[in-house]
Rosetta silent file (secondary structure, phi, psi, omega in degrees, C-alpha in Angstrom):
SEQUENCE: XXXXXXXXXXXXXXXXXXXXXXXXXXXXXXXXXXXXXXXXXXXXXXXXXXXXXXXXXXXXXXXXXXXXXXXXXXXXXXXXXXXXXXXXXXXXXXXXXXXXXXXXXXXXXXXXXXXXXXXXXXXXXXXXXXXXXXXXXXXXXXXXXXXXXXXXXXXXXXXXXXXXXXXXXXXXXXXXXXXXXXXXXXXXXXXXXXXXXXXXXXXXXXXXXXXXXXXXXXXXXXXXXXXXXXXXXX
SCORE:     score description
SCORE:     0.000 S_00000001
   1 L     0.000  -49.129  178.564   27.246  -50.165  -23.709 S_00000001
   2 H   -61.234  -41.157 -179.590   25.058  -48.437  -26.267 S_00000001
   3 H   -65.245  -39.557  179.736   22.453  -47.700  -23.625 S_00000001
   4 H   -65.708  -41.970  179.834   25.044  -46.180  -21.275 S_00000001
   5 H   -63.918  -42.852  178.743   26.447  -43.965  -24.064 S_00000001
   6 H   -62.473  -40.421 -179.403   22.939  -42.829  -25.025 S_00000001
   7 H   -64.059  -40.737  179.856   22.144  -42.082  -21.417 S_00000001
   8 H   -63.500  -43.476  179.503   25.328  -40.005  -21.033 S_00000001
   9 H   -61.487  -40.415 -178.770   24.459  -37.969  -24.136 S_00000001
  10 H   -65.595  -44.494  179.216   20.931  -37.421  -22.861 S_00000001
  11 H   -63.591  -42.987  179.033   22.147  -36.211  -19.428 S_00000001
  12 H   -63.036  -40.038  178.177   24.738  -33.919  -21.016 S_00000001
  13 H   -64.384  -39.992  179.074   22.132  -32.472  -23.322 S_00000001
  14 H   -64.699  -42.445  179.922   19.762  -31.868  -20.441 S_00000001
  15 H   -63.949  -44.443  178.890   22.497  -30.125  -18.441 S_00000001
  16 H   -61.890  -40.362  179.084   23.451  -27.908  -21.389 S_00000001
  17 H   -63.338  -42.678  179.724   19.800  -27.016  -21.950 S_00000001
  18 H   -64.963  -37.821  179.423   19.342  -26.086  -18.319 S_00000001
  19 H   -64.813  -41.235  179.237   22.494  -23.960  -18.447 S_00000001
  20 H   -63.729  -42.311  177.769   21.221  -22.116  -21.510 S_00000001
  21 H   -61.761  -41.911 -179.673   17.889  -21.435  -19.852 S_00000001
  22 H   -62.465  -45.843 -179.406   19.692  -20.176  -16.754 S_00000001
  23 H   -65.699  -37.730  179.140   21.943  -17.881  -18.775 S_00000001
  24 H   -64.289  -41.276  177.862   19.034  -16.623  -20.795 S_00000001
  25 H   -62.123  -42.117  179.254   17.151  -15.839  -17.626 S_00000001
  26 H   -63.138  -42.405 -178.611   20.158  -13.974  -16.212 S_00000001
  27 H   -62.562  -43.554 -178.380   20.543  -12.011  -19.416 S_00000001
  28 H   -68.205  -34.294 -178.171   16.929  -10.900  -19.491 S_00000001
  29 H   -71.752  -22.468 -179.096   16.932   -9.913  -15.843 S_00000001
  30 L  -103.998    5.499 -172.580   19.982   -7.659  -16.429 S_00000001
  31 L   -62.870  -30.674 -177.268   18.878   -6.368  -19.801 S_00000001
  32 L  -116.044   35.672  178.171   17.758   -3.016  -18.384 S_00000001
  33 L  -135.656  147.275  176.413   20.382   -2.568  -15.688 S_00000001
  34 L  -115.527  128.629  177.763   23.889   -1.137  -15.613 S_00000001
  35 L   -63.927  130.131 -178.192   26.457   -2.486  -13.202 S_00000001
  36 H   -58.886  -31.405  179.767   27.540    0.336  -10.899 S_00000001
  37 H   -61.772  -29.049  178.858   31.162   -0.751  -11.348 S_00000001
  38 H   -66.308  -27.258 -174.992   30.927    0.207  -15.017 S_00000001
  39 H   -77.029  -12.237 -176.193   30.183    3.799  -14.081 S_00000001
  40 H   -63.722  -25.107 -179.750   33.495    4.237  -12.287 S_00000001
  41 H   -91.478   -3.113  179.799   35.261    5.065  -15.568 S_00000001
  42 L   -82.316  125.709  179.762   32.737    7.678  -16.648 S_00000001
  43 L   -57.978  144.504 -176.476   34.114   11.211  -16.070 S_00000001
  44 H   -60.701  -34.005 -178.326   32.235   13.176  -13.438 S_00000001
  45 H   -70.514   -5.000  176.117   31.479   16.002  -15.855 S_00000001
  46 H  -109.056   13.747 -176.225   29.433   13.520  -17.905 S_00000001
  47 L  -111.941   16.332 -176.496   27.332   12.324  -14.984 S_00000001
  48 H   -60.875  -43.585 -179.716   25.029   15.300  -14.466 S_00000001
  49 H   -68.675  -34.375  177.020   21.935   13.434  -15.700 S_00000001
  50 H   -65.995  -42.334  179.183   22.914   10.397  -13.638 S_00000001
  51 H   -63.191  -41.111  177.652   23.266   12.555  -10.521 S_00000001
  52 H   -62.379  -41.222  179.920   19.838   14.082  -11.151 S_00000001
  53 H   -66.963  -35.879  177.340   18.355   10.593  -11.529 S_00000001
  54 H   -64.868  -41.060  177.322   20.050    9.503   -8.305 S_00000001
  55 H   -63.693  -40.986  177.306   18.531   12.433   -6.438 S_00000001
  56 H   -62.402  -39.213  179.345   15.119   11.585   -7.852 S_00000001
  57 H   -68.349  -39.421  177.826   15.508    7.993   -6.713 S_00000001
  58 H   -60.601  -42.566  178.329   16.513    9.105   -3.207 S_00000001
  59 H   -64.299  -41.649  179.261   13.401   11.286   -3.016 S_00000001
  60 H   -63.528  -39.181  179.108   11.223    8.410   -4.243 S_00000001
  61 H   -66.926  -38.056  176.344   12.713    6.085   -1.625 S_00000001
  62 H   -62.545  -38.084  179.941   12.017    8.687    1.084 S_00000001
  63 H   -66.977  -33.909  175.683    8.392    8.856   -0.084 S_00000001
  64 H   -63.129  -43.556  178.808    8.129    5.078    0.299 S_00000001
  65 H   -61.786  -43.693  178.294    9.316    5.356    3.887 S_00000001
  66 H   -62.642  -37.845  179.270    6.787    8.110    4.628 S_00000001
  67 H   -65.243  -37.835  177.845    4.032    5.984    3.088 S_00000001
  68 H   -65.050  -39.979  176.773    4.971    3.087    5.353 S_00000001
  69 H   -62.130  -42.269  179.241    4.759    5.380    8.385 S_00000001
  70 H   -62.152  -37.509  176.013    1.318    6.578    7.234 S_00000001
  71 H   -62.994  -44.577 -179.871    0.108    2.967    7.020 S_00000001
  72 H   -63.512  -40.953  178.813    1.321    2.309   10.566 S_00000001
  73 H   -63.296  -42.392  179.784   -0.365    5.471   11.864 S_00000001
  74 H   -64.306  -38.770  178.342   -3.640    4.492   10.215 S_00000001
  75 H   -66.909  -37.085  176.513   -3.478    1.018   11.755 S_00000001
  76 H   -66.862  -40.613  178.131   -2.911    2.468   15.220 S_00000001
  77 H   -64.406  -36.788  178.071   -5.878    4.820   14.815 S_00000001
  78 H   -65.515  -37.367  179.255   -8.030    1.890   13.687 S_00000001
  79 H   -64.965  -39.397  175.742   -7.045   -0.058   16.781 S_00000001
  80 H   -62.322  -44.181 -179.897   -8.185    2.829   19.009 S_00000001
  81 H   -61.236  -39.591  179.450  -11.483    2.910   17.104 S_00000001
  82 H   -66.694  -37.287  177.116  -11.954   -0.823   17.609 S_00000001
  83 H   -64.895  -39.320  176.205  -11.402   -0.461   21.357 S_00000001
  84 H   -63.890  -36.323  176.624  -14.013    2.277   21.399 S_00000001
  85 H   -64.029  -41.308  177.461  -16.334   -0.054   19.535 S_00000001
  86 H   -64.064  -38.358  177.453  -15.840   -2.760   22.132 S_00000001
  87 H   -64.955  -38.059  179.398  -16.647   -0.245   24.883 S_00000001
  88 H   -65.915  -37.970  177.086  -19.802    0.763   23.022 S_00000001
  89 H   -63.110  -41.739  178.933  -20.897   -2.888   22.833 S_00000001
  90 H   -64.099  -36.535  179.595  -20.374   -3.271   26.572 S_00000001
  91 H   -66.226  -40.374  177.456  -22.454   -0.160   27.178 S_00000001
  92 H   -61.226  -43.423  178.855  -25.325   -1.520   25.132 S_00000001
  93 H   -60.960  -40.292  179.988  -25.239   -4.737   27.165 S_00000001
  94 H   -67.096  -40.740  179.585  -25.289   -2.741   30.393 S_00000001
  95 H   -68.136  -32.628  176.649  -28.226   -0.612   29.228 S_00000001
  96 H   -64.872  -39.571  176.741  -30.175   -3.701   28.196 S_00000001
  97 H   -64.250  -35.733  177.545  -29.723   -5.020   31.729 S_00000001
  98 H   -65.487  -37.018  177.135  -30.966   -1.665   33.001 S_00000001
  99 H   -63.832  -43.174  179.263  -34.127   -1.954   30.897 S_00000001
 100 H   -62.055  -41.563  179.087  -34.780   -5.404   32.348 S_00000001
 101 H   -65.882  -40.442  179.647  -34.285   -4.094   35.874 S_00000001
 102 H   -67.884  -37.352  179.911  -36.594   -1.148   35.248 S_00000001
 103 H   -63.606  -31.236  179.857  -39.252   -3.407   33.742 S_00000001
 104 H   -66.785  -22.447  179.071  -39.209   -5.472   36.937 S_00000001
 105 H   -78.118  -24.453 -177.489  -40.327   -2.378   38.903 S_00000001
 106 L    73.913    8.649 -177.510  -43.426   -1.940   36.784 S_00000001
 107 L   -96.711  129.181 -175.187  -42.919    1.847   36.940 S_00000001
 108 H   -65.887  -39.239 -176.781  -43.339    3.706   33.655 S_00000001
 109 H   -64.712  -51.867  177.665  -40.872    6.499   34.391 S_00000001
 110 H   -60.446  -36.521  179.484  -37.851    4.296   35.163 S_00000001
 111 H   -62.734  -45.526 -179.152  -38.759    2.056   32.207 S_00000001
 112 H   -63.265  -41.075  179.297  -38.891    5.053   29.824 S_00000001
 113 H   -64.451  -42.644 -179.256  -35.594    6.381   31.144 S_00000001
 114 H   -65.547  -40.050  179.180  -33.895    3.006   30.784 S_00000001
 115 H   -66.111  -37.166  178.246  -35.192    2.592   27.247 S_00000001
 116 H   -64.156  -41.761  176.529  -33.957    6.074   26.336 S_00000001
 117 H   -63.882  -38.947  177.786  -30.495    5.210   27.611 S_00000001
 118 H   -63.360  -42.257  179.184  -30.539    1.997   25.637 S_00000001
 119 H   -61.452  -41.475  178.152  -31.446    3.873   22.451 S_00000001
 120 H   -63.015  -42.520 -179.902  -28.590    6.277   23.069 S_00000001
 121 H   -66.037  -38.618  179.078  -26.160    3.402   23.638 S_00000001
 122 H   -67.398  -38.526  176.460  -27.311    1.633   20.467 S_00000001
 123 H   -64.364  -39.532  177.856  -26.884    4.833   18.488 S_00000001
 124 H   -63.820  -36.616  178.354  -23.412    5.160   19.994 S_00000001
 125 H   -67.036  -41.530  178.321  -22.573    1.617   18.951 S_00000001
 126 H   -60.856  -40.576  179.107  -23.701    2.270   15.377 S_00000001
 127 H   -65.610  -43.789 -179.820  -21.503    5.385   15.335 S_00000001
 128 H   -63.196  -40.786  179.084  -18.543    3.472   16.763 S_00000001
 129 H   -65.998  -37.486  177.619  -18.915    0.705   14.196 S_00000001
 130 H   -66.848  -33.782  178.089  -19.088    3.278   11.397 S_00000001
 131 H   -68.521  -38.020  176.654  -15.905    4.840   12.708 S_00000001
 132 H   -62.084  -44.389  178.794  -14.157    1.478   12.634 S_00000001
 133 H   -59.677  -43.567  178.090  -15.292    1.002    9.049 S_00000001
 134 H   -60.302  -44.632 -179.079  -13.951    4.429    8.118 S_00000001
 135 H   -66.190  -35.656  176.369  -10.587    3.707    9.700 S_00000001
 136 H   -63.559  -41.498  177.160  -10.414    0.356    7.908 S_00000001
 137 H   -66.496  -34.272  177.352  -11.043    2.105    4.605 S_00000001
 138 H   -63.769  -40.857  176.491   -8.390    4.659    5.537 S_00000001
 139 H   -58.853  -45.413 -179.823   -5.887    1.835    6.037 S_00000001
 140 H   -61.812  -36.879  176.447   -6.716    0.525    2.577 S_00000001
 141 H   -64.773  -45.687 -179.155   -6.150    3.996    1.150 S_00000001
 142 H   -64.172  -36.127  177.675   -2.806    4.352    2.858 S_00000001
 143 H   -69.060  -37.387  177.091   -1.748    0.926    1.558 S_00000001
 144 H   -64.565  -37.760  177.015   -2.815    1.893   -1.957 S_00000001
 145 H   -66.491  -36.944  176.404   -0.740    5.054   -1.581 S_00000001
 146 H   -62.502  -43.360  176.368    2.193    2.936   -0.421 S_00000001
 147 H   -59.606  -38.562  179.208    1.829    0.817   -3.577 S_00000001
 148 H   -64.928  -43.774  178.962    1.854    4.018   -5.614 S_00000001
 149 H   -62.936  -38.322  177.491    5.055    5.202   -3.920 S_00000001
 150 H   -62.909  -42.064  179.127    6.616    1.795   -4.625 S_00000001
 151 H   -64.516  -38.188  177.652    5.630    2.120   -8.290 S_00000001
 152 H   -67.205  -33.806  175.121    7.149    5.593   -8.423 S_00000001
 153 H   -65.580  -38.090  176.295   10.361    4.224   -6.957 S_00000001
 154 H   -61.959  -38.362  175.970   10.436    1.629   -9.750 S_00000001
 155 H   -61.777  -46.675 -179.557   10.159    4.484  -12.248 S_00000001
 156 H   -61.507  -38.719  177.140   13.067    6.271  -10.588 S_00000001
 157 H   -63.035  -46.457 -177.995   15.119    3.072  -10.719 S_00000001
 158 H   -64.972  -39.321  179.346   14.353    2.573  -14.411 S_00000001
 159 H   -69.633  -34.227  176.387   15.177    6.184  -15.239 S_00000001
 160 H   -65.120  -45.402  178.423   18.429    5.952  -13.284 S_00000001
 161 H   -60.842  -40.100  178.608   19.404    2.828  -15.224 S_00000001
 162 H   -64.365  -44.530  179.986   18.589    4.589  -18.489 S_00000001
 163 H   -62.851  -40.094  178.315   20.680    7.635  -17.504 S_00000001
 164 H   -64.909  -42.766  178.221   23.588    5.377  -16.556 S_00000001
 165 H   -60.649  -45.380 -178.437   23.386    3.512  -19.845 S_00000001
 166 H   -64.341  -38.299  177.110   23.320    6.749  -21.848 S_00000001
 167 H   -65.783  -41.343  178.228   26.301    8.127  -19.926 S_00000001
 168 H   -63.640  -39.920 -179.045   28.178    4.890  -20.541 S_00000001
 169 H   -66.163  -38.275 -178.768   27.255    5.032  -24.203 S_00000001
 170 H   -65.566  -28.510  179.796   28.533    8.588  -24.582 S_00000001
 171 L   -78.075   -9.120 -178.165   31.976    7.576  -23.353 S_00000001
 172 L    80.706   16.269  178.701   32.240    4.996  -26.123 S_00000001
 173 L   -59.555  123.013 -176.457   32.439    2.116  -23.661 S_00000001
 174 H   -63.959  -23.082 -179.834   32.282   -1.025  -25.783 S_00000001
 175 H   -66.668  -23.922  178.407   30.210   -2.769  -23.110 S_00000001
 176 H   -66.405  -24.390  179.952   27.332   -0.442  -23.932 S_00000001
 177 H   -69.141  -20.589  179.548   27.113   -2.107  -27.340 S_00000001
 178 H   -85.286   -0.545  179.857   26.023   -5.314  -25.635 S_00000001
 179 L  -111.751  156.814 -179.300   23.035   -3.503  -24.146 S_00000001
 180 L  -112.762  119.293  178.558   19.833   -2.369  -25.808 S_00000001
 181 H   -61.389  -31.589 -179.256   18.590    1.166  -25.251 S_00000001
 182 H   -61.565  -35.950  178.081   15.152   -0.077  -26.277 S_00000001
 183 H   -65.350  -40.923  178.392   15.120   -2.370  -23.226 S_00000001
 184 H   -64.711  -43.524  178.541   15.902    0.549  -20.942 S_00000001
 185 H   -64.285  -38.863  179.566   13.207    2.685  -22.564 S_00000001
 186 H   -65.269  -38.403  178.589   10.724   -0.176  -22.336 S_00000001
 187 H   -64.593  -38.864  178.018   11.433   -0.588  -18.602 S_00000001
 188 H   -64.629  -46.899 -177.780   10.770    3.121  -18.042 S_00000001
 189 H   -62.910  -41.771 -179.914    7.523    2.979  -20.019 S_00000001
 190 H   -65.834  -41.818  179.502    6.292   -0.136  -18.238 S_00000001
 191 H   -66.294  -33.327  177.640    7.039    1.289  -14.801 S_00000001
 192 H   -69.780  -34.693  176.051    5.185    4.489  -15.705 S_00000001
 193 H   -64.452  -40.062  177.472    2.135    2.441  -16.724 S_00000001
 194 H   -61.056  -37.559  178.644    2.248    0.763  -13.320 S_00000001
 195 H   -63.332  -44.614  179.615    2.245    4.205  -11.699 S_00000001
 196 H   -62.563  -41.012  177.911   -0.886    5.228  -13.609 S_00000001
 197 H   -63.737  -42.790  179.422   -2.654    2.017  -12.609 S_00000001
 198 H   -65.511  -37.162 -179.895   -1.679    2.543   -8.978 S_00000001
 199 H   -65.653  -38.379  176.787   -2.844    6.151   -9.078 S_00000001
 200 H   -64.082  -39.323  179.281   -6.264    5.061  -10.323 S_00000001
 201 H   -65.787  -36.927  177.169   -6.526    2.572   -7.466 S_00000001
 202 H   -63.226  -45.729 -179.042   -5.653    5.332   -4.974 S_00000001
 203 H   -61.183  -43.171  179.376   -8.368    7.589   -6.436 S_00000001
 204 H   -64.118  -42.623 -178.641  -10.940    4.804   -6.216 S_00000001
 205 H   -67.806  -34.620  177.570   -9.982    3.962   -2.661 S_00000001
 206 H   -63.452  -38.481  178.310  -10.132    7.606   -1.604 S_00000001
 207 H   -65.106  -41.020  177.739  -13.738    7.781   -2.798 S_00000001
 208 H   -62.907  -42.638  179.904  -14.612    4.677   -0.766 S_00000001
 209 H   -64.682  -42.233  179.809  -12.909    6.164    2.273 S_00000001
 210 H   -62.781  -38.892  177.031  -14.722    9.472    1.885 S_00000001
 211 H   -63.669  -41.212  179.416  -18.081    7.692    1.723 S_00000001
 212 H   -65.892  -39.145  178.023  -17.269    5.776    4.905 S_00000001
 213 H   -67.593  -38.906  178.397  -16.268    8.943    6.687 S_00000001
 214 H   -62.327  -38.533  177.889  -19.418   10.731    5.578 S_00000001
 215 H   -64.604  -44.383  178.101  -21.495    7.866    6.972 S_00000001
 216 H   -62.115  -44.097 -177.746  -19.666    8.059   10.320 S_00000001
 217 H   -65.615  -36.731  178.645  -20.069   11.849   10.520 S_00000001
 218 H   -64.124  -47.186 -179.835  -23.815   11.568    9.764 S_00000001
 219 H   -65.460  -37.131 -179.539  -24.363    9.008   12.507 S_00000001
 220 H   -64.176  -37.430 -179.677  -22.228   10.987   14.946 S_00000001
 221 H   -69.507  -23.437 -178.899  -24.332   14.091   14.359 S_00000001
 222 H   -93.790  -11.135 -177.307  -27.473   12.062   15.134 S_00000001
 223 L   -90.413  133.733 -178.706  -26.056   10.361   18.222 S_00000001
 224 E   -60.088  147.969  173.293  -26.616   12.097   21.601 S_00000001
 225 L   -61.251  146.866 -175.219  -23.617   13.554   23.338 S_00000001
 226 L    92.322  -10.369  177.475  -22.299   11.187   25.977 S_00000001
 227 L  -121.875   19.907  178.749  -22.796    8.235   23.685 S_00000001
 228 L    93.216    8.881 -178.331  -20.007    9.030   21.257 S_00000001
 229 L  -115.805  179.690  179.315  -21.973   11.520   19.180 S_00000001
 230 L  -118.504    9.525 -179.216  -22.156   15.270   18.721 S_00000001
 231 E   -81.644  179.363 -177.866  -25.924   15.619   18.624 S_00000001
 232 L   -69.275  149.884  175.949  -28.151   17.105   21.314 S_00000001
 233 L   -72.367  137.189  178.658  -28.658   15.346   24.630 S_00000001
 234 L   -66.418    0.000    0.000  -32.055   13.646   24.903 S_00000001
């Protein structure tokens, strides 16, 4: 009997503890948010700052969509570059076979010509591979830019929540007393720090991408025309 009673108390205590943790978690997750339903009683003439924040959020969301499109475009361009790289590999294999065939003739002129073609094909392959690398770095840049746009959207969300809270507070709504302006301000500050970190990552990735492009352009200028380059024909 005593054991059963003790067990019941233990289970009830565990359940109450879990409920408190759950409620605490819910409270913290909503600490810097205003329920849209609360805003229905705020007069329109007191919502100018909220409307401005809403417009800013819409613009930020549009920028996220554009960033997603840019990532997709970069991935498609990289796929084209990879196909060109595969074609360049096949060309090298074909030119190697040509060198072997020319060597079988024992004639110096055909051998020299075949070797020249092989060199051009190998240069073209190096250029194609450098182009693939550049496009891969470009994808990474576009993804970093997408992360930045996401971070900027978080800022817009936080600023909108702050504007809504302040509008609610100005009306004297008693529910605003249960919220902390410091939490709203902290959410804005934290999201802005995330933006700065994301912007630094974008800048770093742009430098990496620029280096990769410069390498591709250098090789392209040294590669004979007809082998994927812009240099003079041998």
